[in-house]
Every structure is written in structure tokens, then in C-alpha cells.
C-alpha positions in Angstrom: 23.4 5.8 -6.1 20.3 8.0 -6.0 17.7 7.3 -8.7 15.1 9.6 -10.1 11.8 7.8 -10.0 8.1 8.1 -10.9 4.9 6.8 -9.5 2.2 5.6 -11.9 -1.3 5.8 -10.2 0.3 7.4 -7.2 -2.6 7.7 -4.7 -1.5 9.7 -1.7 2.2 9.0 -2.3 3.0 6.3 0.2 5.3 4.7 -2.4 7.0 8.0 -2.9 7.6 8.5 0.8 9.3 5.1 1.0 11.4 6.0 -2.1 12.5 9.3 -0.6 13.4 7.5 2.7 15.8 5.3 0.5 17.4 8.5 -0.9 15.7 8.4 -4.3 14.5 11.6 -6.0 10.8 12.1 -7.0 10.4 13.3 -10.6 6.8 12.9 -11.6 3.6 11.1 -10.5 0.1 10.6 -12.0 -3.2 10.5 -10.0 -6.7 10.9 -11.4 -8.5 12.0 -8.2 -8.0 15.7 -7.5 -8.6 15.4 -3.7 -6.0 12.6 -3.4 -3.6 14.5 -5.6 -4.0 17.5 -3.3 -2.9 15.4 -0.4 0.0 14.1 -2.4 1.1 17.6 -3.3 1.0 18.7 0.3 3.2 15.7 1.5 5.4 14.9 -1.5 5.6 17.7 -4.0 4.1 19.7 -6.9 5.3 17.4 -9.6 2.1 15.4 -9.6 0.0 15.3 -12.8 -3.7 15.1 -12.2 -5.0 13.1 -15.2 -6.2 9.7 -16.5 -3.1 7.6 -16.9 -4.2 6.9 -20.5 -4.0 10.6 -21.4 -0.4 11.2 -20.3 2.4 11.7 -22.9 5.1 9.7 -21.0 7.7 10.4 -23.7 7.4 14.1 -22.9 8.2 13.7 -19.2 11.6 13.7 -17.6 13.4 10.3 -17.8 13.4 8.2 -14.7 15.5 5.2 -13.5 12.7 3.6 -11.5 9.0 3.4 -12.5 6.4 2.0 -10.1 2.8 1.1 -10.9 -0.1 0.2 -8.6 -3.1 -0.2 -10.9 -6.5 -0.2 -9.2 -7.1 -3.5 -7.3 -10.9 -3.1 -6.9 -11.9 -5.6 -9.6 -9.4 -8.2 -8.4 -10.2 -7.9 -4.7 -12.1 -10.5 -2.7 -13.8 -7.6 -0.9 -15.8 -6.9 -4.1 -18.8 -9.2 -4.4 -18.9 -9.1 -8.3 -15.2 -9.0 -8.7 -13.7 -9.8 -12.1 -11.6 -8.1 -14.8 -13.1 -5.1 -16.5 -12.2 -2.9 -19.4 -10.8 -0.3 -17.0 -8.1 -2.9 -16.0 -7.0 -3.3 -19.6 -7.1 0.4 -20.1 -4.8 0.9 -17.2 -2.4 -1.9 -18.2 -2.0 -0.4 -21.7 -1.1 2.9 -20.0 1.6 1.1 -17.9 3.0 -0.4 -21.0 3.1 2.9 -22.8 4.9 4.5 -19.8 7.4 1.6 -19.8 8.2 1.8 -23.5 8.5 5.6 -23.4 10.7 5.8 -20.3 12.6 2.5 -20.4 13.7 2.8 -16.7 16.4 0.6 -15.2 13.9 -0.7 -12.6 10.2 -1.3 -12.8 8.0 -2.4 -9.9 4.3 -3.2 -9.7 2.1 -3.9 -6.7 -1.5 -5.3 -6.5 -3.6 -7.9 -4.8 -2.6 -11.5 -5.5 -5.6 -12.2 -7.7 -4.4 -9.6 -10.2 -1.9 -12.2 -11.5 -4.8 -13.9 -13.2 -5.9 -10.8 -15.1 -5.2 -10.3 -18.8 -4.0 -6.8 -17.8 -1.2 -8.3 -15.8 -0.2 -10.6 -18.7 -0.1 -7.6 -21.0 2.4 -5.9 -18.6 4.5 -9.1 -18.2 4.7 -9.5 -22.0 5.9 -6.0 -22.4 8.5 -6.4 -19.6 9.8 -9.6 -21.3 9.7 -8.1 -24.8 11.8 -5.2 -23.6 14.5 -7.5 -22.2 14.1 -7.1 -18.5 14.9 -9.8 -16.0 11.9 -10.0 -13.7 10.2 -12.0 -11.0 6.9 -11.7 -9.1 5.9 -13.2 -5.7 3.2 -13.4 -3.2 4.7 -11.1 -0.5 3.7 -10.6 3.1 4.7 -7.1 4.1 5.0 -8.3 7.7 8.3 -9.9 6.8 9.7 -6.5 5.8 9.3 -4.4 8.9 5.6 -3.7 8.5 3.4 -4.3 11.6 0.6 -5.7 9.4 -0.2 -9.0 7.6 -0.6 -7.6 4.1 -0.2 -10.2 1.3 0.3 -8.6 -2.1 1.6 -9.4 -5.6 4.9 -7.7 -6.1 6.8 -7.6 -9.4 10.4 -6.5 -9.7 11.9 -6.0 -13.2 15.5 -4.9 -13.8 17.9 -4.4 -16.7 20.6 -6.0 -14.5 20.6 -8.6 -11.8 17.4 -8.7 -9.6 18.0 -7.2 -6.2 17.3 -9.0 -2.9 14.9 -7.1 -0.6 16.0 -7.4 3.0 13.6 -9.1 5.4 13.3 -8.9 9.2 11.3 -10.4 12.0 7.6 -9.3 12.3 6.7 -6.2 14.3 3.7 -6.2 16.6 0.8 -3.9 16.1 0.9 -2.5 19.6 4.5 -1.4 19.5 3.7 0.7 16.5 1.0 2.7 18.2 1.4 2.3 21.9 2.5 6.0 22.4 -0.8 7.1 20.8 -3.0 5.0 23.1 -3.6 7.5 25.9 -5.0 10.0 23.4 -7.3 7.5 21.6 -11.1 7.7 22.2 -12.4 5.2 24.8 -15.1 2.9 23.6 -17.0 -0.3 24.4 -17.4 -3.6 22.5 -20.8 -4.1 20.8 -22.7 -7.2 21.8 -21.6 -9.3 18.8 -17.9 -8.6 19.5 -18.4 -9.5 23.2 -19.8 -12.8 22.1 -16.8 -13.3 19.8 -14.5 -12.5 22.7 -16.0 -15.2 24.9 -13.1 -17.2 26.3 -10.4 -14.7 25.3 -7.8 -14.3 28.0 -5.6 -11.7 26.4 -5.3 -8.5 28.3 -4.2 -6.6 25.3 -5.6 -7.3 21.8 -7.2 -5.7 18.7 -10.3 -7.1 16.9 -11.4 -6.6 13.3 -14.0 -3.9 13.2 -16.0 -5.3 10.3 -19.7 -5.6 11.0 -21.4 -8.7 12.3 -22.8 -9.7 8.9 -19.4 -9.5 7.1 -18.4 -12.6 5.2 -14.9 -12.2 6.6 -13.6 -13.7 9.9 -13.0 -11.6 13.0 -9.4 -12.2 14.1 -8.4 -11.3 17.6 -4.8 -10.3 17.4 -2.3 -10.4 20.3 -0.1 -7.4 20.8 3.1 -9.0 19.6 1.7 -10.0 16.3 1.1 -7.9 13.1 -2.4 -6.5 12.7 -4.8 -7.7 9.9 -4.7 -6.0 6.5 -5.6 -2.3 6.6 -8.0 -1.4 3.7 -9.7 1.7 2.4 -12.9 0.4 4.1 -11.5 1.3 7.5 -13.0 4.7 7.0 -16.4 3.2 7.5 -15.8 0.8 10.3 -14.5 0.9 13.9 -11.4 -1.0 15.0 -11.3 -1.5 18.7 -8.4 -2.4 20.9 -8.0 -3.3 24.5 -4.8 -1.7 25.8 -4.0 -1.6 29.5 -7.5 -2.8 30.4 -9.2 0.0 28.5 -11.0 -0.3 25.2 -9.8 2.3 22.6 -10.9 3.2 19.1 -8.1 3.2 16.5 -7.7 6.5 14.7 -6.5 7.2 11.1 -3.1 7.9 12.6 -3.0 4.4 14.0 -3.8 3.0 10.5 -1.1 5.2 9.1 1.4 3.8 11.7 0.4 0.3 10.7 1.2 1.3 7.1 4.6 2.6 8.4 3.8 6.2 7.3 5.8 8.8 9.2 4.0 11.1 11.6 5.2 14.0 9.4 2.7 12.9 6.7 -0.2 15.3 7.0 -3.4 13.3 6.9 -6.6 15.0 5.6 -9.2 15.8 8.2 -11.8 13.8 6.2 -11.6 10.3 7.7 -12.9 8.6 4.6 -10.4 10.3 2.4 -7.6 9.6 4.9 -8.4 5.9 5.1 -8.7 5.6 1.3 -5.2 7.0 1.0 -3.9 4.8 3.8 -5.6 1.6 2.8 -4.8 1.8 -0.9 -1.2 2.6 -0.3 1.9 0.4 -0.2 3.6 0.4 3.2 6.4 3.0 3.2 8.9 0.7 5.0 8.5 -2.0 2.4 9.2 0.5 -0.4 12.2 1.9 1.5 13.7 -1.6 1.6 13.1 -2.0 -2.1 14.8 1.3 -2.8 17.8 0.3 -0.6 18.1 -3.0 -2.5 18.2 -1.0 -5.8 21.0 1.1 -4.4 23.0 -1.9 -3.4 22.4 -3.6 -6.8 24.6 -1.0 -8.6 
């Protein structure tokens, strides 16, 4: 069965791309940022609504069978020094609840960082899901177990008016296999001194190293080619990710980041690197969403 779906806080539409790959039909989406909405429109369709999620009349929109929400993760992320719940999180959660009550879809999904589970905003959404009679479950999911060449741990909630579907898993995919054909065209580079020091004793001929700066509070994993890469974030527009492939040091491009998010090459990335990496890093991997969509098809 093919479902009509909507994307609440759509970003650049990575969720929508995965839904389409699972033969679902896009109906409407909401995104506040005009530049991001323009990229969505170019890649997914003209049905996007540019607005604050709190200002949308969801009852006036076409009915959908599947509603997805990815509220902003900024305040719940470890990457933010002064992280913690803010009024904007509650604001967004109330909008999600309004959309749910107005649309009453058969399926509802939500994705965020794992720390979001501790927010009052998430409890508001869970209470609404339970009150509306959905069966639901949420888990700490690593997208690498679902065909994504990236270790990306996220909170993922699935709610259904029937039995909860099973999302098909698979063995992890290595980062190099996902971008190897791009390697010859990638810019050559050198490792800065602090990365050379970090690489002391490394015997891997091919590897990728985290591009965060030397003062970062995070670790600097050196990832072998057969393993999934570290989490791709919106900050990758400001840092350099270097790889050694075939004895040469290469700089990862936004298209590499898109591949590691399982975005198809047909997705037209904006020329602005920061905007491109914001869309890529804030998205949900397309292949994971495709599998969710397939599981919904099989649940009918």
C-alpha cells in the first residue's frame, strides 16, 4: 500500500526522499527557514509550507496516513555547551501534538538525539500519543544497523494504530565503499601537525579521521575503511574531514557527507557549503527512512 505522508520540520527533505523511495506519496511539509525550504522545493516538491510550525492550521491541510516529526535537536545535543530544554522546545512539541490531533495519521514517527527523551517536550508528545490510543515504542537506534555507512545513534519513536512494524536490519556498510568512486575527484590535502601526532603508530593504509579542531572536547576516531564513519553533523560545513585513500590524502566534500547520509546523487546540493552541510547533518538518513516506509507497507 502507498501512503500519503507529511514531514513536520522538514529540513531539506531527507526524510521525504526516503519515504518516496519506499513508494509513499508526499503531501505537505513545514519548514521555517526559507533557504532550506528552497532546497526542499527543488528536490522534493512545491508542497512545502514556509512557516513556524506553531502557525500552521493542520486541520486545513490534506489528510495523511504517516506524520513524521524531527524537532530541533540543538538544545538536547552534547555539542552545545549550555544545552538544556528551552521554551522553543515546548513550543515545537505543542505544534507536533496539534498536528497529530488534527491529522490522526495511521503512523507517527519522531527522530531526535537520545537526550531529547529527558525533555518535557518529549513527554508532552508521548502523552498525546498514548491519549490518542496509539501503540508506540521508542529506542536508541544506530543507523549503521540499517544500511547507513555511519554510526549515528538517535532516538526513534514509532507509533501505530495497529501492530508496530519491524524495521529490517542489515550488516554495517563501510564509509569507503560509499564514496570510493568519488575519491579521484576529491581535493588532495595534507594532515595538520596535530593530526599527524594523533596518527602516530597508525598502520592503516586507508582511513578517515575526524576533522574537529585540536581543542575540541570530542575524541578523534581513526576509522578503518570497512567500518561506518563517525556521525555527520551540521558542523561539518566548518571543519575539514581528511581521508587517506590509496596512499593519497583527500578532503571529503559535501557530496561525500551526502553519500554517508545515503542521499542519492540526484539530490541537488546547494553550492553554499555551510547550507549544504546544515541540510545533510540535520537530516535523517534516507536509507533508514526507506526501511521504515517498507515496514509500514508490510504492516498492512
